KOLBA-999701 format. One line per 3 residues: number of its first residue (from 1); their letters; for each residue y, x, z of C-alpha. Coordinates in pm, whole numbers. Layout:
<nodes>
NUM) a) Y X Z ~ ...
</nodes>
This chain:
<nodes>
1) mmf) 9979 5799 10119 ~ 10174 5654 10409 ~ 10497 5586 10223
4) pvv) 10365 5357 9943 ~ 10202 5129 10202 ~ 10518 5094 10411
7) fft) 10742 5057 10105 ~ 10527 4781 9956 ~ 10526 4589 10283
10) lmi) 10902 4631 10319 ~ 10961 4476 9978 ~ 10757 4170 10079
13) gcs) 10965 4118 10390 ~ 11300 4158 10215 ~ 11225 3935 9918
16) dgn) 11315 3608 10098 ~ 11670 3714 10174 ~ 11633 3730 10553
19) rlr) 11887 3954 10718 ~ 11785 4272 10894 ~ 11831 4322 11265
22) hwa) 11807 4661 11432 ~ 11700 4640 11794 ~ 11691 4953 12009
25) hsg) 11728 5066 12370 ~ 11848 5374 12541 ~ 11600 5563 12754
28) slf) 11328 5814 12698 ~ 11012 5673 12850 ~ 11047 5300 12823
31) dgp) 11197 5062 12569 ~ 11152 4695 12647 ~ 10947 4498 12900
34) seh) 10643 4612 13089 ~ 10312 4456 12996 ~ 10334 4177 13252
37) ahs) 10709 4134 13309 ~ 10794 3763 13282 ~ 10484 3718 13069
40) htq) 10279 3400 13047 ~ 10035 3559 12805 ~ 9662 3595 12857
43) rst) 9457 3828 12642 ~ 9093 3876 12558 ~ 8943 4105 12297
46) san) 8678 3992 12052 ~ 8345 4167 12021 ~ 8439 4378 11718
49) gte) 8753 4510 11891 ~ 8983 4446 11592 ~ 9123 4106 11691
52) tnt) 9292 4010 12017 ~ 9333 3652 12132 ~ 9662 3580 12308
55) taq) 9758 3252 12474 ~ 10118 3169 12561 ~ 10268 2859 12718
58) lgt) 10514 2655 12516 ~ 10872 2764 12582 ~ 10779 3094 12748
61) paf) 10770 3446 12599 ~ 10466 3563 12406 ~ 10391 3936 12394
64) lhc) 10175 4079 12113 ~ 10058 4435 12177 ~ 9976 4712 11932
67) rqp) 9882 5046 12086 ~ 9922 5325 11839 ~ 9640 5584 11846
70) asa) 9738 5944 11903 ~ 9595 6037 11565 ~ 9853 5822 11383
73) qta) 10119 6087 11324 ~ 10335 6209 11041 ~ 10286 6549 10881
76) dgr) 10530 6708 11127 ~ 10351 6555 11429 ~ 10582 6261 11501
79) pte) 10435 5910 11562 ~ 10450 5685 11257 ~ 10645 5359 11253
82) vsw) 10439 5047 11316 ~ 10488 4721 11121 ~ 10418 4364 11233
85) lrr) 10335 4090 10980 ~ 10278 3717 11019 ~ 9972 3644 10811
88) rdw) 10044 3273 10763 ~ 10315 3352 10508 ~ 10277 3731 10482
91) hll) 10624 3770 10629 ~ 10715 4121 10739 ~ 10863 4081 11087
94) ttg) 10931 4440 11197 ~ 10899 4802 11093 ~ 10971 5051 11365
97) ktv) 11263 4902 11561 ~ 11405 4712 11265 ~ 11353 4334 11259
100) fts) 11324 4156 10923 ~ 11377 3794 11021 ~ 11679 3578 11101
103) der) 11484 3414 11385 ~ 11637 3588 11685 ~ 11341 3496 11905
106) fqi) 11154 3789 11751 ~ 11217 4130 11908 ~ 11036 4462 11903
109) yhv) 10983 4688 12204 ~ 10833 5035 12216 ~ 10665 5130 12543
112) kad) 10659 5505 12493 ~ 10432 5582 12786 ~ 10148 5388 12619
115) ndw) 10278 5424 12263 ~ 10259 5044 12254 ~ 10464 4848 11999
118) vlk) 10517 4507 12155 ~ 10627 4211 11943 ~ 10804 3963 12170
121) isf) 10847 3599 12068 ~ 11094 3436 12307 ~ 11047 3064 12377
124) aql) 10716 3041 12192 ~ 10679 2723 11985 ~ 10372 2546 11849
127) rde) 10467 2660 11497 ~ 10428 3024 11609 ~ 10051 2986 11637
130) gly) 9837 3188 11401 ~ 9730 3537 11305 ~ 9960 3842 11330
133) ecq) 9882 4185 11189 ~ 9994 4521 11322 ~ 9989 4790 11051
136) ipt) 9980 5157 11142 ~ 10011 5406 10852 ~ 9817 5731 10882
139) dkg) 9757 6028 10656 ~ 9419 5873 10570 ~ 9546 5523 10494
142) kls) 9642 5216 10691 ~ 9505 5093 11024 ~ 9529 4720 11097
145) yft) 9498 4543 11432 ~ 9509 4164 11451 ~ 9633 3929 11721
148) rlr) 9566 3555 11711 ~ 9832 3365 11903 ~ 9765 3026 12059
151) vvq) 10051 2824 12211 ~ 9954 2562 12467 ~ 10163 2270 12591
154) pva) 10092 2139 12942 ~ 10012 1769 12957 ~ 10119 1518 13223
157) tie) 9910 1211 13308 ~ 9975 934 13561 ~ 9652 817 13715
160) gtg) 9561 453 13670 ~ 9565 199 13388 ~ 9929 246 13289
163) lyh) 10028 -95 13428 ~ 10089 -178 13794 ~ 10153 -519 13957
166) ver) 10285 -500 14313 ~ 10425 -758 14556 ~ 10771 -728 14700
169) gts) 10773 -567 15043 ~ 10439 -388 14994 ~ 10381 -23 14899
172) isl) 10290 162 14581 ~ 10180 520 14510 ~ 10204 683 14166
175) scv) 10019 1013 14113 ~ 10120 1246 13827 ~ 9892 1538 13732
178) ire) 10009 1835 13519 ~ 9720 2011 13342 ~ 9679 2307 13102
181) alt) 9973 2502 13245 ~ 9924 2880 13247 ~ 10188 2900 13520
184) ppt) 10215 2612 13771 ~ 10545 2425 13730 ~ 10797 2469 14009
187) fvh) 10930 2115 13972 ~ 10783 1785 13853 ~ 11050 1542 13737
190) whh) 11031 1166 13793 ~ 11244 912 13603 ~ 11284 540 13666
193) ndk) 11418 350 13365 ~ 11552 682 13224 ~ 11733 759 13551
196) vln) 11637 1082 13730 ~ 11487 1033 14074 ~ 11653 1315 14266
199) pyn) 11414 1413 14549 ~ 11715 1511 14760 ~ 11892 1177 14715
202) lrs) 11635 898 14748 ~ 11610 579 14950 ~ 11456 624 15292
205) diq) 11141 437 15181 ~ 11082 663 14877 ~ 10916 1005 14902
208) vsv) 10813 1259 14636 ~ 10561 1534 14712 ~ 10418 1821 14501
211) ehe) 10082 1988 14557 ~ 9947 2283 14360 ~ 9572 2251 14308
214) prq) 9331 2477 14118 ~ 9410 2442 13745 ~ 9656 2157 13797
217) trs) 9968 2041 13980 ~ 9993 1699 14139 ~ 10313 1510 14224
220) tln) 10300 1181 14414 ~ 10574 917 14423 ~ 10543 682 14723
223) itd) 10747 364 14776 ~ 10667 198 15111 ~ 10894 -108 15082
226) vrd) 10895 -223 14720 ~ 11202 -413 14597 ~ 11271 -615 14284
229) tds) 11485 -330 14151 ~ 11178 -101 14157 ~ 11037 -279 13852
232) gny) 11044 -91 13525 ~ 10919 221 13352 ~ 10829 537 13547
235) ncs) 10806 871 13369 ~ 10688 1210 13497 ~ 10703 1553 13334
238) adn) 10763 1924 13392 ~ 10942 2182 13180 ~ 10794 2203 12826
241) trp) 10535 1941 12922 ~ 10423 1635 12730 ~ 10540 1348 12958
244) asv) 10348 1045 13088 ~ 10471 698 13177 ~ 10359 376 13346
247) rvy) 10504 26 13383 ~ 10553 -136 13723 ~ 10606 -510 13776
250) vse) 10730 -641 14111 ~ 10658 -1006 14203 ~ 10718 -1227 14508
253) gdk) 10347 -1263 14574 ~ 10119 -1566 14526 ~ 10364 -1855 14550
256) maa) 10110 -2118 14446 ~ 9874 -2022 14727 ~ 10153 -2059 14979
259) iqr) 10253 -2401 14836 ~ 9892 -2515 14841 ~ 9853 -2401 15199
262) rng) 10166 -2592 15299 ~ 10071 -2904 15102 ~ 9712 -2885 15224
265) gsa) 9829 -2877 15585 ~ 10054 -3181 15534 ~ 9778 -3377 15363
268) asw) 9532 -3303 15643 ~ 9781 -3417 15905 ~ 9851 -3744 15714
271) lgg) 9480 -3810 15667 ~ 9408 -3749 16036 ~ 9683 -3993 16143
274) tvt) 9554 -4260 15903 ~ 9198 -4238 16038 ~ 9319 -4263 16398
277) lav) 9524 -4580 16324 ~ 9228 -4745 16151 ~ 8999 -4684 16449
280) mla) 9254 -4829 16692 ~ 9294 -5144 16481 ~ 8917 -5194 16466
283) llv) 8885 -5169 16844 ~ 9173 -5417 16888 ~ 9003 -5674 16660
286) qtv) 8674 -5646 16852 ~ 8855 -5698 17184 ~ 9026 -6012 17062
289) r) 8696 -6161 16953
</nodes>
Protein backbone atom coordinates (compact mmCIF):
# COMPACT_ATOMS: atom_id res chain seq x y z
CA UNK A 1 0.00 0.00 0.00
CA UNK A 2 2.96 2.33 0.36
CA UNK A 3 3.90 2.51 -3.31
CA UNK A 4 0.58 3.79 -4.78
CA UNK A 5 0.57 6.70 -2.31
CA UNK A 6 4.13 7.78 -3.14
CA UNK A 7 3.64 7.26 -6.88
CA UNK A 8 0.47 9.36 -6.97
CA UNK A 9 2.15 12.19 -5.08
CA UNK A 10 5.19 12.02 -7.37
CA UNK A 11 3.01 12.46 -10.44
CA UNK A 12 1.49 15.62 -8.93
CA UNK A 13 4.90 17.13 -8.33
CA UNK A 14 6.26 16.33 -11.79
CA UNK A 15 3.24 17.52 -13.76
CA UNK A 16 4.29 21.21 -13.80
CA UNK A 17 7.60 20.54 -15.52
CA UNK A 18 9.85 21.54 -12.62
CA UNK A 19 13.28 20.00 -12.80
CA UNK A 20 14.45 17.48 -10.24
CA UNK A 21 17.33 18.16 -7.90
CA UNK A 22 19.04 15.44 -5.91
CA UNK A 23 20.59 16.71 -2.70
CA UNK A 24 22.68 14.39 -0.53
CA UNK A 25 25.57 14.44 1.93
CA UNK A 26 28.28 12.07 2.89
CA UNK A 27 28.35 10.85 6.46
CA UNK A 28 26.61 8.20 8.46
CA UNK A 29 25.01 9.90 11.43
CA UNK A 30 24.20 13.38 10.26
CA UNK A 31 23.05 14.91 6.99
CA UNK A 32 22.38 18.63 7.11
CA UNK A 33 22.10 21.21 9.89
CA UNK A 34 21.42 20.61 13.53
CA UNK A 35 18.06 21.70 14.88
CA UNK A 36 19.24 25.14 15.95
CA UNK A 37 22.21 25.85 13.64
CA UNK A 38 21.77 29.33 12.13
CA UNK A 39 18.04 29.01 12.72
CA UNK A 40 15.68 31.89 13.36
CA UNK A 41 12.72 29.56 13.70
CA UNK A 42 10.46 29.26 16.73
CA UNK A 43 8.13 26.31 17.13
CA UNK A 44 5.08 25.48 19.18
CA UNK A 45 2.83 22.45 18.88
CA UNK A 46 -0.94 22.69 18.80
CA UNK A 47 -3.12 20.82 21.25
CA UNK A 48 -3.93 17.92 18.92
CA UNK A 49 -0.24 17.29 18.20
CA UNK A 50 -0.69 17.06 14.40
CA UNK A 51 0.16 20.65 13.44
CA UNK A 52 3.29 22.61 14.32
CA UNK A 53 3.49 26.39 14.12
CA UNK A 54 6.83 27.71 12.91
CA UNK A 55 7.84 31.38 12.73
CA UNK A 56 10.80 32.55 10.66
CA UNK A 57 12.18 36.03 10.09
CA UNK A 58 12.14 37.43 6.58
CA UNK A 59 15.39 36.71 4.77
CA UNK A 60 16.59 34.05 7.21
CA UNK A 61 16.38 30.24 6.95
CA UNK A 62 13.21 28.44 7.96
CA UNK A 63 13.46 24.83 9.14
CA UNK A 64 10.42 22.54 8.98
CA UNK A 65 10.83 19.31 10.95
CA UNK A 66 9.29 15.90 10.37
CA UNK A 67 10.41 13.15 12.76
CA UNK A 68 9.73 9.76 11.33
CA UNK A 69 8.36 7.23 13.85
CA UNK A 70 10.29 4.01 14.29
CA UNK A 71 7.27 2.04 13.13
CA UNK A 72 7.42 3.62 9.65
CA UNK A 73 9.58 1.00 7.91
CA UNK A 74 9.56 -0.96 4.71
CA UNK A 75 8.96 -4.71 4.61
CA UNK A 76 12.70 -5.38 4.94
CA UNK A 77 13.03 -3.06 7.97
CA UNK A 78 14.47 0.04 6.26
CA UNK A 79 12.99 3.51 7.01
CA UNK A 80 10.57 4.73 4.36
CA UNK A 81 11.17 7.88 2.33
CA UNK A 82 9.38 10.97 3.57
CA UNK A 83 7.68 13.48 1.23
CA UNK A 84 7.07 17.21 1.79
CA UNK A 85 4.17 19.01 0.07
CA UNK A 86 3.14 22.66 -0.01
CA UNK A 87 -0.60 22.62 0.54
CA UNK A 88 -1.26 26.02 -1.03
CA UNK A 89 -0.80 24.58 -4.52
CA UNK A 90 -0.35 20.88 -3.69
CA UNK A 91 3.19 21.08 -5.00
CA UNK A 92 5.40 18.10 -4.17
CA UNK A 93 8.64 19.59 -2.88
CA UNK A 94 10.70 16.54 -1.88
CA UNK A 95 10.64 12.76 -1.66
CA UNK A 96 13.52 11.26 0.22
CA UNK A 97 16.55 13.36 -0.75
CA UNK A 98 15.19 14.32 -4.16
CA UNK A 99 13.89 17.87 -4.60
CA UNK A 100 11.06 18.52 -7.07
CA UNK A 101 11.23 22.29 -7.48
CA UNK A 102 13.41 24.69 -9.46
CA UNK A 103 13.48 27.05 -6.47
CA UNK A 104 16.96 26.36 -5.10
CA UNK A 105 16.06 27.82 -1.72
CA UNK A 106 14.39 24.50 -0.90
CA UNK A 107 16.68 21.76 0.43
CA UNK A 108 16.12 18.52 2.32
CA UNK A 109 18.25 17.28 5.21
CA UNK A 110 18.07 13.97 7.03
CA UNK A 111 19.22 14.01 10.64
CA UNK A 112 19.73 10.29 11.08
CA UNK A 113 20.21 10.38 14.84
CA UNK A 114 16.62 11.63 15.27
CA UNK A 115 15.30 10.23 11.98
CA UNK A 116 14.22 13.82 11.30
CA UNK A 117 13.56 14.96 7.72
CA UNK A 118 14.15 18.71 7.75
CA UNK A 119 12.86 20.90 4.93
CA UNK A 120 15.03 24.02 4.78
CA UNK A 121 13.82 27.18 3.05
CA UNK A 122 16.77 29.55 2.65
CA UNK A 123 16.02 33.28 2.73
CA UNK A 124 12.37 32.83 3.70
CA UNK A 125 10.00 35.20 1.90
CA UNK A 126 6.49 36.37 2.74
CA UNK A 127 5.14 34.24 -0.12
CA UNK A 128 6.45 31.11 1.64
CA UNK A 129 3.84 31.44 4.38
CA UNK A 130 1.23 28.72 4.64
CA UNK A 131 0.65 25.07 5.42
CA UNK A 132 3.19 22.33 4.60
CA UNK A 133 2.51 18.60 4.85
CA UNK A 134 4.98 15.85 5.66
CA UNK A 135 3.80 12.46 4.35
CA UNK A 136 5.20 9.24 5.77
CA UNK A 137 4.11 6.00 4.05
CA UNK A 138 3.67 2.93 6.25
CA UNK A 139 2.46 -0.61 5.71
CA UNK A 140 -0.89 0.49 7.16
CA UNK A 141 -1.31 3.63 5.05
CA UNK A 142 -0.05 7.19 5.13
CA UNK A 143 0.86 9.34 8.13
CA UNK A 144 0.64 13.11 7.73
CA UNK A 145 2.19 15.82 9.91
CA UNK A 146 1.49 19.48 9.21
CA UNK A 147 3.60 22.59 9.75
CA UNK A 148 2.17 26.09 9.40
CA UNK A 149 4.90 28.57 8.50
CA UNK A 150 4.64 32.26 9.36
CA UNK A 151 7.21 34.73 8.03
CA UNK A 152 7.58 37.98 9.95
CA UNK A 153 9.20 41.21 8.77
CA UNK A 154 10.68 43.51 11.43
CA UNK A 155 9.33 47.05 11.35
CA UNK A 156 11.25 50.28 11.94
CA UNK A 157 9.59 53.40 13.38
CA UNK A 158 11.06 56.83 14.12
CA UNK A 159 9.47 58.31 17.20
CA UNK A 160 7.66 61.61 16.79
CA UNK A 161 5.24 63.15 14.31
CA UNK A 162 7.32 62.53 11.19
CA UNK A 163 8.15 66.22 10.79
CA UNK A 164 10.78 68.16 12.72
CA UNK A 165 11.51 71.92 12.73
CA UNK A 166 14.82 72.88 14.31
CA UNK A 167 16.82 76.12 14.50
CA UNK A 168 20.31 76.39 13.15
CA UNK A 169 22.95 75.91 15.83
CA UNK A 170 20.66 73.95 18.16
CA UNK A 171 20.48 70.17 18.64
CA UNK A 172 18.18 67.40 17.44
CA UNK A 173 17.77 63.75 18.43
CA UNK A 174 16.07 61.14 16.21
CA UNK A 175 15.17 57.79 17.78
CA UNK A 176 14.57 54.72 15.57
CA UNK A 177 13.00 51.58 17.08
CA UNK A 178 13.14 48.14 15.39
CA UNK A 179 10.32 45.83 16.52
CA UNK A 180 9.16 42.26 15.74
CA UNK A 181 12.66 40.95 15.07
CA UNK A 182 13.21 37.34 16.18
CA UNK A 183 16.94 38.07 16.27
CA UNK A 184 18.10 41.59 17.24
CA UNK A 185 19.76 43.35 14.29
CA UNK A 186 23.50 43.87 14.55
CA UNK A 187 23.38 47.16 12.67
CA UNK A 188 20.78 49.89 12.22
CA UNK A 189 21.36 51.93 9.07
CA UNK A 190 20.70 55.67 8.85
CA UNK A 191 20.40 57.57 5.55
CA UNK A 192 20.22 61.32 4.96
CA UNK A 193 18.76 62.25 1.57
CA UNK A 194 19.59 58.71 0.33
CA UNK A 195 23.20 59.03 1.48
CA UNK A 196 24.44 56.48 4.03
CA UNK A 197 25.50 57.95 7.35
CA UNK A 198 28.62 55.91 8.08
CA UNK A 199 28.99 55.77 11.90
CA UNK A 200 32.76 55.58 11.46
CA UNK A 201 32.95 58.67 9.25
CA UNK A 202 30.67 61.35 10.71
CA UNK A 203 31.06 64.99 11.65
CA UNK A 204 32.30 65.56 15.17
CA UNK A 205 28.87 66.90 16.22
CA UNK A 206 26.98 63.80 14.98
CA UNK A 207 26.76 60.57 16.99
CA UNK A 208 24.88 57.31 16.37
CA UNK A 209 24.21 54.83 19.19
CA UNK A 210 22.48 51.42 19.30
CA UNK A 211 20.83 49.89 22.36
CA UNK A 212 19.26 46.44 22.52
CA UNK A 213 16.16 46.46 24.71
CA UNK A 214 13.71 43.65 25.52
CA UNK A 215 11.75 42.87 22.32
CA UNK A 216 13.19 45.82 20.40
CA UNK A 217 16.35 47.58 19.27
CA UNK A 218 16.77 51.33 19.51
CA UNK A 219 19.18 53.49 17.50
CA UNK A 220 19.56 57.20 18.24
CA UNK A 221 20.95 59.83 15.88
CA UNK A 222 22.15 62.97 17.70
CA UNK A 223 23.21 66.23 16.02
CA UNK A 224 24.44 68.80 18.55
CA UNK A 225 25.16 71.70 16.17
CA UNK A 226 22.53 71.69 13.43
CA UNK A 227 23.48 73.22 10.07
CA UNK A 228 21.45 74.20 7.02
CA UNK A 229 22.79 71.15 5.18
CA UNK A 230 21.16 68.89 7.81
CA UNK A 231 17.74 69.61 6.34
CA UNK A 232 16.08 66.81 4.41
CA UNK A 233 14.79 63.28 4.70
CA UNK A 234 16.16 60.84 7.30
CA UNK A 235 15.61 57.10 6.89
CA UNK A 236 16.41 54.24 9.27
CA UNK A 237 16.26 50.48 8.72
CA UNK A 238 17.94 47.15 9.44
CA UNK A 239 18.45 44.10 7.25
CA UNK A 240 15.12 42.77 5.88
CA UNK A 241 13.26 45.47 7.81
CA UNK A 242 10.48 47.75 6.66
CA UNK A 243 12.14 51.22 6.85
CA UNK A 244 10.90 54.44 8.48
CA UNK A 245 11.55 58.06 7.55
CA UNK A 246 11.09 61.61 8.86
CA UNK A 247 11.55 65.09 7.41
CA UNK A 248 13.75 67.70 9.09
CA UNK A 249 13.60 71.43 8.34
CA UNK A 250 16.37 73.74 9.54
CA UNK A 251 15.59 77.47 9.95
CA UNK A 252 17.50 80.53 11.19
CA UNK A 253 15.18 80.95 14.16
CA UNK A 254 12.52 83.61 14.82
CA UNK A 255 13.76 86.52 12.70
CA UNK A 256 10.63 88.62 13.23
CA UNK A 257 11.00 88.49 17.00
CA UNK A 258 14.57 89.71 16.72
CA UNK A 259 13.55 92.55 14.36
CA UNK A 260 10.72 93.54 16.68
CA UNK A 261 13.05 93.54 19.64
CA UNK A 262 15.51 95.76 17.78
CA UNK A 263 12.80 98.09 16.46
CA UNK A 264 11.06 98.17 19.84
CA UNK A 265 14.29 99.24 21.54
CA UNK A 266 14.85 102.05 19.01
CA UNK A 267 11.29 103.30 19.36
CA UNK A 268 11.53 103.38 23.15
CA UNK A 269 14.77 105.34 23.01
CA UNK A 270 13.25 107.89 20.55
CA UNK A 271 10.12 108.25 22.67
CA UNK A 272 12.16 108.78 25.84
CA UNK A 273 14.26 111.52 24.18
CA UNK A 274 11.14 113.29 22.89
CA UNK A 275 9.52 113.37 26.34
CA UNK A 276 12.69 114.76 27.94
CA UNK A 277 12.93 117.61 25.37
CA UNK A 278 9.27 118.55 25.90
CA UNK A 279 9.72 118.81 29.67
CA UNK A 280 12.81 121.01 29.30
CA UNK A 281 10.97 123.38 26.93
CA UNK A 282 8.05 123.68 29.35
CA UNK A 283 10.36 124.60 32.23
CA UNK A 284 12.13 127.19 30.04
CA UNK A 285 8.81 128.88 29.13
CA UNK A 286 7.77 129.09 32.80
CA UNK A 287 11.12 130.66 33.74
CA UNK A 288 10.81 133.33 31.08
CA UNK A 289 7.37 134.31 32.33
